[in-house]
TIMAR-999923 format. One record per residue (C-alpha): residue in three letters; y, x, z. Coordinates in steps of 0.02 Angstrom, whole numbers, plus 50000, padded with zeros to 5 digits. Layout:
N
ALAYXZ
...
//
This chain:
897
UNK562236038057956
UNK562986035458108
UNK562976045558251
UNK563336041358439
UNK565006053058426
UNK565576044758276
UNK565146028158365
UNK566446032258519
UNK567656018158437
UNK566296008758427
UNK565426008858585
UNK563626010758547
UNK562516017058383
UNK561136013058440
UNK561425997358490
UNK562555982058438
UNK562855964558533
UNK561955951458439
UNK562185934658536
UNK561985927358718
UNK560685915758779
UNK560415903758925
UNK562475900458925
UNK562825879458871
UNK564285873558982
UNK565995877259110
UNK566815872459225
UNK567925862359072
UNK567265843059041
UNK566555839958891
UNK567395828258714
UNK566205818058654
UNK566825815658418
UNK565815803258314
UNK565945808558146
UNK565985795058027
UNK565135801957863
UNK563745805957987
UNK563975791958064
UNK563225801458215
UNK563995808158414
UNK564495825258445
UNK565035835658617
UNK565705849058626
UNK565435861458769
UNK566475876158801
UNK565715892558840
UNK566535906458909
UNK567615911858743
UNK566825902158641
UNK566405883058628
UNK564765874958568
UNK564635858258476
UNK562925847358501
UNK562345832758439
UNK562205818658545
UNK560345812158461
UNK559175826558494
UNK560625838558594
UNK560475852158460
UNK561605864058460
UNK562525861858267
UNK563955872658295
UNK564795887458370
UNK566485891158389
UNK567255909558334
UNK567815919258497
UNK569575917258579
UNK570285933958652
UNK569975924658841
UNK569015913358904
UNK569345894358872
UNK570755883758992
UNK570765866358932
UNK569865856658792
UNK570115841658660
UNK569955834658512
UNK570005820758395
UNK569465815958223
UNK570005830358117
UNK569875846358255
UNK569815852958402
UNK570715859858520
UNK570555875158638
UNK571815881758757
UNK571995903658779
UNK573035907358908
UNK574765903458842
UNK574165899958681
UNK573355882558605
UNK572085884858472
UNK571745872158323
UNK569815874358262
UNK568965866158112
UNK567445864558042
UNK567055866058244
UNK567265885658185
UNK568565893558144
UNK570305894458205
UNK571805885558078
UNK573225882358176
UNK573945892358325
UNK575135886658431
UNK576385899758543
UNK577745893458642
UNK577145891058838
UNK577495905558946
UNK576225899459085
UNK574225894959057
UNK574035878258962
UNK572865867559083
UNK573085850558988
UNK572795846058814
UNK573045827858717
UNK572785823358542
UNK574145811858485
UNK574015806758319
UNK574915820158199
UNK575655826058362
UNK574685838658486
UNK575205836958688
UNK575085852858810
UNK575485856358972
UNK575735874059069
UNK575415877959271
UNK577475880059249
UNK577385861659248
UNK578355862359048
UNK577635847658936
UNK577715853258736
UNK577375842958602
UNK576865849558438
UNK576745846258260
UNK574895846758208
UNK575195853558039
UNK576505865658017
UNK576495871058226
UNK578385865258257
UNK578925862358430
UNK579295843158410
UNK579945841858603
UNK579805849258773
UNK579765841758934
UNK580255851459110
UNK579525842059290
UNK580255850359441
UNK578385854959537
UNK579075848759713
UNK579385832659645
UNK578285827659495
UNK576675841559468
UNK575975835959323
UNK574005835259341
UNK573265821959233
UNK573845815959070
UNK573255802558924
UNK573745788258801
UNK573525770458863
UNK572785760358714
UNK574085749958608
UNK575625757358686
UNK576405765358549
UNK577165782158564
UNK576975781158744
UNK575925792458872
UNK575505790059053
UNK575615805559189
UNK574775809559343
UNK575475820659454
UNK574765831559605
UNK576145820659729
UNK575195806659666
UNK576675795859550
UNK576105791359392
UNK577555792759248
UNK577615781859083
UNK578445790558952
UNK578815785858755
UNK578895803458676
UNK579815795258519
UNK581425791558606
UNK581265806158732
UNK581485790858877
UNK580435788859052
UNK580005770859057
UNK579125769059211
UNK578615777059382
UNK577355771059472
UNK577125776259649
UNK575565782059688
UNK574145777159802
UNK574655792859953
UNK573595804959866
UNK573555817059714
UNK573195810259523
UNK571615821459473
UNK571025807859327
UNK571585796759231
UNK570515787459113
UNK570795771358997
UNK569675756259025
UNK568895744258896
UNK570275733958930
UNK571905734658866
UNK573315738258992
UNK571855744059118
UNK571825760759171
UNK570695770359321
UNK571475780759413
UNK570625794959520
UNK571335804059673
UNK571005818059790
UNK570825808859925
UNK568975799759853
UNK569695782759791
UNK569695777659633
UNK571225761459589
UNK570725750159436
UNK572595748559400
UNK573515737059243
UNK575105745859203
UNK575695731359111
UNK576265722159258
UNK575875734459401
UNK574595728259493
UNK572965733559567
UNK571595726959516
UNK570205736059619
UNK569935748159741
UNK568245761159766
UNK568075775359872
UNK566655789459845
UNK566405800860008
UNK566035817359879
UNK567635823959898
UNK569005820659748
UNK568525810759589
UNK568155822559456
UNK567735811659314
UNK567745796259266
UNK567115784759110
UNK566725764859082
UNK565195757758992
UNK565385747558828
UNK563865741258792
UNK564345723858903
UNK563765730859066
UNK565485730859158
UNK564875748859254
UNK566015760159316
UNK565325779959317
UNK566175793459440
UNK566005812159466
UNK566105820559599
UNK566165841459682
UNK564495838559749
UNK563625834559600
UNK563305815759615
UNK563745802859505
UNK564485783759582
UNK564095769059492
UNK565255753559519
UNK564985736759463
UNK566685730059384
UNK566125711259419
UNK565405710859584
UNK566875725359664
UNK565495735659728
UNK564335751259734
UNK562775749159594
UNK561935763659632
UNK562245782559661
UNK561115797159546
UNK561035809559706
UNK560945827259640
UNK561355824259475
UNK562145842859452
UNK561945854059560
UNK563745858859550
UNK565265848759527
UNK565205837759388
UNK566415843459269
UNK566225828159159
UNK565795810659128
UNK565505802258953
UNK564535785958898
UNK564195784458749
UNK565145771258646
UNK564115754658626
UNK562525764258683
UNK561585764958846
UNK561855782658867
UNK562655792958999
UNK563455810558925
UNK563715823159100
UNK564005841259096
UNK564345852359265
UNK564705869659323
UNK563135872159329
UNK562575879859163
UNK561745860459113
UNK562105847558990
UNK561245829959045
UNK561095815058932
UNK560415798359033
UNK559995784058965
UNK560125766659066
UNK558715756059014
UNK557735752559206
UNK558045738359298
UNK558835745159432
UNK560545750459353
UNK560465768259362
UNK559995780059224
UNK558495791459211
UNK558565808859142
UNK558335808858925
UNK558745824558876
UNK559315842258936
UNK559975857758893
UNK560005868559047
UNK560205886259082
UNK560475896959254
UNK561535889959370
UNK561765907359458
UNK561915922959397
UNK560005929359350
UNK559075945159429
UNK557725949959330
UNK557145946959166
UNK555875952859056
UNK554885951158876
UNK553505938558900
UNK551995940858777
UNK551765951058636
UNK552905942158486
UNK554505946558556
UNK554905928558582
UNK555245924358752
UNK556255930358903
UNK555815926259062
UNK557295925059212
UNK557315925259375
UNK558865917659449
UNK559675918459609
UNK559695897959625
UNK557735900259647
UNK557235896959466
UNK556085905259344
UNK556655900159175
UNK556075903859016
UNK557145908758858
UNK556495906858667
UNK557575921258527
UNK557145910358420
UNK557855893058447
UNK558185880858605
UNK557005870958588
UNK555665882758643
UNK556565885558829
UNK555395880958979
UNK555965881759153
UNK554715883659273
UNK555735877459436
UNK556005880859591
UNK554895889659702
UNK554255879859838
UNK553055882560003
UNK552765862959994
UNK552975856359819
UNK552775834659917
UNK553925840060046
UNK555175845859931
UNK555365832459813
UNK555495818459947
UNK556895830260039
UNK557805830159867
UNK558935846059809
UNK560335845159904
UNK559195845460072
UNK557575854460028
UNK557225867460173
UNK555555872860082
UNK556395881359948
UNK555825898359925
UNK557165911859933
UNK557665920059750
UNK556575928259649
UNK556675948859668
UNK555365954759548
UNK554125949659432
UNK552805953859325
UNK552095942659187
UNK550265946259054
UNK549815933558930
UNK547625938858935
UNK547225924959025
UNK548635910559047
UNK547805896958974
UNK546645898459102
UNK547615902159260
UNK549045909859341
UNK549795920959229
UNK551265928659348
UNK551745934459493
UNK553345934559592
UNK554005942059748
UNK555585934059866
UNK556995939959923
UNK556525944460108
UNK554905936260095
UNK553135943360149
UNK552295929160030
UNK552125930359860
UNK551795915859734
UNK551065914359559
UNK551515904259428
UNK550915894559271
UNK551705898659101
UNK550705885559030
UNK551105872359130
UNK553025878559152
UNK552665876459357
UNK552385885859506
UNK550495890459534
UNK549215884359636
UNK549205901059775
UNK550315910759868
UNK549785928759919
UNK549835933460074
UNK549105947060214
UNK547985940660335
UNK548875953260440
UNK550245943860449
UNK549645926460434
UNK549855919260627
UNK551155933160677
UNK552815933860568
UNK553585952360619
UNK555555953660568
UNK555895963260396
UNK554355961360319
UNK554315957260143
UNK553455961659973
UNK554385973659893
UNK553435977659722
UNK551905969959623
UNK551215969859458
UNK549865962959362
UNK548475972759288
UNK548115970659090
UNK546805959359088
UNK547755945859192
UNK546485945259350
UNK547145956059454
UNK548885959559560
UNK549365969559648
UNK550655968159799
UNK551855978159894
UNK552625977960065
UNK554235985360151
UNK552715991160289
UNK551876002960157
UNK550205990160136
UNK549615988259931
UNK548395973859928
UNK547535967859756
UNK547055951259728
UNK546345939959621
UNK547325928259510
UNK545935916959483
UNK545385912559651
UNK546925922059735
UNK545575932759862
UNK545985946459925
UNK544915959659847
UNK545615974059943
UNK547125989560009
UNK547306006059970
UNK547486017560109
UNK546606018060271
UNK547816006260338
UNK549086008360234
UNK549536017960065
UNK551246025960133
UNK551946027560305
UNK553916017860258
UNK554396004760109
UNK553336002459950
UNK554516005759792
UNK553506003259651
UNK551735998959595
UNK550815997759427
UNK549145998959353
UNK548586008559195
UNK548135999659034
UNK546136001859089
UNK546185997059260
UNK545636016359301
UNK547046021359401
UNK548406013259534
UNK550176022259556
UNK551276018259714
UNK552726023959770
UNK553496023959928
UNK555266027559999
UNK554806045160063
UNK554686052159913
UNK552896051059869
UNK551746043959721
UNK550216041959732
UNK548666040959641
UNK547106028359663
UNK545716022459574
UNK545956004259553
UNK544145998359573
UNK543556009759722
UNK545256011059816
UNK545146030159834
UNK546806043059856
UNK546526054259680
UNK548326063659668
UNK549806065659770
UNK551576070259703
UNK553066074659814
UNK554496070759711
UNK555756078559875
UNK556786062559842
UNK556616044559871
UNK556236032559729
UNK557106016759709
UNK556166008859550
UNK554686013559459
UNK554136007559265
UNK552606010959175
UNK552166012558990
UNK550706007058983
UNK550246014058824
UNK550696032358816
UNK550286032858994
UNK552196039559046
UNK553076033859207
UNK554816031359228
UNK555446034759407
UNK557266029059460
UNK558026038259599
UNK559336036159778
UNK559996049659711
UNK560526041259523
UNK559346055359456
UNK557856051459337
UNK555976056559326
UNK554796055559196
UNK552846058959250
UNK551256059559133
UNK549896050059227
UNK548646060859118
UNK549006077259199
UNK549926069559357
UNK551506082159324
UNK553256081859282
UNK553696081659112
UNK555756075959119
UNK557126074659226
UNK558856066359170
UNK560316063959274
UNK561646056259237
UNK562266040959306
UNK563566039359448
UNK563186024859526
UNK561286013859608
UNK560066012859442
UNK559535995759435
UNK558215993859285
UNK557346003459177
UNK556556000059006
UNK555436008658867
UNK555616007158677
UNK553766000658593
UNK553436017358564
UNK553776024458730
UNK554986038658616
UNK556326031158703
UNK556666028358912
UNK558196015858951
UNK559286013959100
UNK560416001459143
UNK561416007859310
UNK562946002059450
UNK564276011759334
UNK564335997559198
UNK563346010259063
UNK561646007958981
UNK561096024458926
UNK559656030958816
UNK558686047658845
UNK557616051858703
UNK555906059858790
UNK555256068258646
UNK556766081958651
UNK557276076058822
UNK559196071858779
UNK560466059958813
UNK560516049658631
UNK561536035158662
UNK562586028158800
UNK563936013758812
UNK565096005158959
UNK565305984558966
UNK566245974359068
UNK564975970159212
UNK563725981459273
UNK561845976559201
UNK560595970359320
UNK559045970259254
UNK558495974659060
UNK557075972558944
UNK556505980158779
UNK555605968358635
UNK553725973458588
UNK554385971658450
UNK555925984258460
UNK556895974758355
UNK558115967458530
UNK558455974458697
UNK558965959358852
UNK560045962358967
UNK560765952459115
UNK562415956559211
UNK563435953959366
UNK564075936159394
UNK563525932959227
UNK562475916259201
UNK561945921359008
UNK560975935058931
UNK561375945558808
UNK560325952358642
UNK560795969358582
UNK560175972058408
UNK559045987658386
UNK560155997258229
UNK559016008758211
UNK557815996558123
UNK558845992357997
UNK560046006857976
UNK560116026057950
UNK560536032658128
UNK560646047958201
UNK559986051458339
UNK561186068558406
UNK561116073158607
UNK562646069958658
UNK563666081758764
UNK563856083158938
UNK565706078958942
UNK565296060958822
UNK566446049058866
UNK565706031658841
UNK566586019158775
UNK566615998258847
UNK565635985958732
UNK566325968258736
UNK564715957658785
UNK564065947658602
UNK564635930258607
UNK563215913758584
UNK563375914958383
UNK562365928958294
UNK563785939858260
UNK562975948458095
UNK564675949057973
UNK565745958458081
UNK564545971858128
UNK564065973457966
UNK565525976557889
UNK566045987958017
UNK564455997357996
UNK564916000557807
UNK566596005357813
UNK565676019757948
UNK564316021557821
UNK565656027157681
UNK566596038657773
UNK565036048957815
UNK564366061757712
UNK562346060557701
UNK561456077657728
UNK560676082957558
UNK559036093957606
UNK559146111257483
UNK557936114857368
UNK557346130657481
UNK557326130957670
UNK557286151557659
UNK556656162657568
UNK554976167857653
UNK554386152457625
UNK553256145157496
UNK554076128357428
UNK553266116057341
UNK554126106157203
UNK554636089957205
UNK553796081657035
UNK552626068557079
UNK550576075457062
UNK550386067656873
UNK551326080556799
UNK550396093256839
UNK548636091356931
UNK547816085256786
UNK548566100156651
UNK547036107656657
UNK545756092156604
UNK546726083756484
UNK545666086356345
UNK544506076756450
UNK545796063256468
UNK545916063056288
UNK544176060256231
UNK543776046456368
UNK545536037456301
UNK545006040956105
UNK544486022856035
UNK542966018155992
UNK543256009955819
UNK544736013255697
UNK546236001755708
UNK545535987055563
UNK546885984755422
UNK547275965555416
UNK546795953955278
UNK548145954855135
UNK549205939955130
UNK549995937854951
UNK550965925255003
UNK551845938055067
UNK553275949254956
UNK552855967754975
UNK554395976455060
UNK554755995155092
UNK554886001855266
UNK556396005955343
UNK558056001755427
UNK558675988855290
UNK557235980755205
UNK556995981555008
UNK555725972854913
UNK554295984754858
UNK554545985554629
UNK552805986354536
UNK553126004454479
UNK553256007254675
UNK551626002054708
UNK550636010154548
UNK551396026254603
UNK550286040654597
UNK549096044854736
UNK549946051854890
UNK549546069354945
UNK548496073255100
UNK548886087655129
UNK549966087955271
UNK551616101155243
UNK551886114155399
UNK553776114955363
UNK554086105555490
UNK553066112055623
UNK553846129855574
UNK555586129355685
UNK555636133455830
UNK555536120755974
UNK557036119056117
UNK555816128056245
UNK555436142556125
UNK557146147856103
UNK557456145656284
UNK556416159356325
UNK557006171256175
UNK558576168556265
UNK557996170456433
UNK557136185556389
UNK558716195056380
UNK559626190056508
UNK558276187256618
UNK558816171456691
UNK557346159956681
UNK558256142556791
UNK558666134956634
UNK556676132956549
UNK555766128656712
UNK557076113956706
UNK556586111756533
UNK554586110556567
UNK554976100256735
UNK555776085056642
UNK554056087056535
UNK552516075356526
UNK550966082156549
UNK550566079756339
UNK552196089056291
UNK552056102956402
UNK550146106256326
UNK551106105356168
UNK552386118156213
UNK551116129956278
UNK550086128456130
UNK551476132156022
UNK551846148256104
UNK550736156856003
UNK550806166555836
UNK549706153455766
UNK550566140555818
UNK552526147055767
UNK552516156855915
UNK552766176655939
UNK552146189056081
UNK553706193556137
UNK553856172456190
UNK552246172056270
UNK552876189156362
UNK554106179156396
UNK553236165056472
UNK552066177156609
UNK554036184456644
UNK554706166756698
UNK553046164856772
UNK553306179856882
UNK554996174456939
UNK554266156357015
UNK553206168857119
UNK554856179357159
UNK555736165857216
UNK554076158057306
UNK554836140757246
UNK554116126857111
UNK552476135057178
UNK551206122257117
UNK552276120756967
UNK551626138756943
UNK549876140056947
UNK549626123956828
UNK550876131956695
UNK549836148756707
UNK548176141556724
UNK548656131956568
UNK549096146056460
UNK547656153856517
UNK546616143556455
UNK547556139256293
UNK547886158756261
UNK546196169556318
UNK545776177356156
UNK547546181356111
UNK547976188056283
UNK546386199856301
UNK546956209256130
UNK548736213556156
UNK549296228256262
UNK550746222256307
UNK550316205056361
UNK548616213956468
UNK550116223456553
UNK550886209156606
UNK549716200656668
UNK548976214656759
UNK551046216456839
UNK550746198656899
UNK549056198356969
UNK549136209657115
UNK550696197357156
UNK549756180957138
UNK548346187857252
UNK549806192657380
UNK550326175257403
UNK548686168057393
UNK547796178657541
UNK549526175757654
UNK549486156757635
UNK547346155857652
UNK547676164457832
UNK548996152557888
UNK547966137257829
UNK546486144257925
UNK547706147058070
UNK548116130658058
UNK546326122458040
UNK545696133358192
UNK546946124658304
UNK546686109158234
UNK544816109058271
UNK545226115058440
UNK546316103558490
UNK545226088558437
UNK543496099358533
UNK544036105158670
UNK544176095558863
UNK545816097258909
//
């Protein structure tokens, strides 16, 4: 069992980091590899502290590497290994997963890596170039360059140039080095601009050089001759790749997300792929001998383009895409807990699957006019709506009409979205009061959708709360005579049966309205301004986050405040309920995620994260908590430990200091978490319940009912189970030789067979022996300690118990003294009030078996007369308690509360 105090070193006792969703690419160029055995191309892309490996055929994720201590700064690969730099260290990964080599020697951050046969070359920011032996991890050679003269910015190995590398500099010059002899062979003067990219062309001796100025130089390094020169007006060249399927085409990337395609035969621009990415192009790779171009960018997207059209430009074939800007709001969609809807600062609404990435959906960007937006393109789209601030979704009627309602930052119109069609919906919901005149500072702040999926409730900064029909988009009503509140609406919610609408205003009032008639039912003053509100529809519990960093829990049935919590040191960004409504989870700008237990009113879990959580959502199945964070593109899943291990939710002390928990990586972190948990569990001592909680409490035994319930009916059960016919003796087989029964088989002699008739009189000598229970009762009669015979009876089955009790009478080999000892044993069980049902069952069977003897023996009658009042007193006390409980239950069931 793990308690929060003991989980201090591990952070949270309740939640363990599981994996991250929606992370696909970063600012580093991807690496393309060919697997000879699989006959397939794979690409590796760095994402934070690890890298993903995808197959090019389906762009499905194949492997996720183990995480490095810091973010990856450079990525490269050869036929067997993948090299990734992190700080001043260089790591080699085998099987796309585990680190097999570590190269230590740099004193600054590594920013360039080049595999080179049995060696690997790395360059750090101090302009130190080191050549490493891959297997031995030893330094083969080191070259130091003066930063002011030759600051290395690009690195490549020209094809067929044995032991030679070409270096590009920020000053614009190039140097050709022989690394075996450690000699500078040739210096190219450059073209007046810093070198950003060096790329080998399909032709030998030809290299493409990308410059900061936007020029691309195709140069013959054998004769130091410029073959052609191109210019792109989009800024520095970020990536270059050559097509190798028979078409002389070169692709070049830019910092604004455009890709330029250049015809090398005609020496002219072939076409432009504008807005291929919303941010800078990080890497470009044409697949060997295929018309496929792979691009990735820092907008968290990997795209595969196919060149099969007549125009020479590519069309999008496959992609993996997440948010290009941090998410602002996340919510689970549906009841199966497999989809998470996420709204980001990039104005998109996306759905991420917790099962597999192929089920991810992008619902696109919000737009005032879709047709005009498509004509203008992504870069110059003036019709784009601002980012979504909050939304609500319902699956009840999503196959018939739009099931998602969203409000946008600083925008009075709310938009509908269709999950089935994965697109923006057909309605734009806006009050008629603001259709003609557009006052400044009026925008939608809160939305909710009814559980039936038919109506949407929208709150504005002006205090208006309106109802709209989701199917037709028609305005259906407004709460209040003019306004629902005198100030801005901070939250709206509708209960599960469409009976009540709850609104929260910034003036500190919570108002309850009849949903259909829009009449005010009740108003509660919080005496502080609420910032957020969340309703758990199944339990009718309303969670309210306040501007003073406090939390109020309100019951919508009684309309009273039932809990108050405090402890956060910053603005509360989001709330989430567990599916059963027992926990309220809050996320705050103080970088903590706290779990409050509502029945006990205590804080039971708290942990810190590196980046403040912006939004959280609990799975409807209770298995995961999802969170998104400030300046982070991913959605992080935390597994609920209480579902698969023993978690003790003890209240945390007031001075509890939560510890920092690392955000989970993109691969499920099972092995480490399980190992740590097992180690912690081994150190814990499990709580053992005592046999009796208190001496005054009547306590039952833990034996199953079958051991004592049918003791009085054993004769009936035996009669029912009696066989109808006696077992038939099988016919004798004459070819079998008769044997004498025993452990060692022996053949029977003729004299043995013809021996005299066996006597049918049963010898009672064996039965006359005292049983173990008989001896224990005799011993207890002397020392008055009946623990031993009681425990002996507990281990016996019903038939054995009857046999033992039947043998207590003088006719069965017992004595009056032993029967007297048994009655005293029953009295001892009633005095201790333990094993209460066993004492009743044993006594009932004893009275049934020995009624005649008991009535004729004065000593036994004296014991029974002493036992009877005690038995009656305990039973009257129990009956009184039962009657009280039944009365209370009956009142609760029938009374109108």
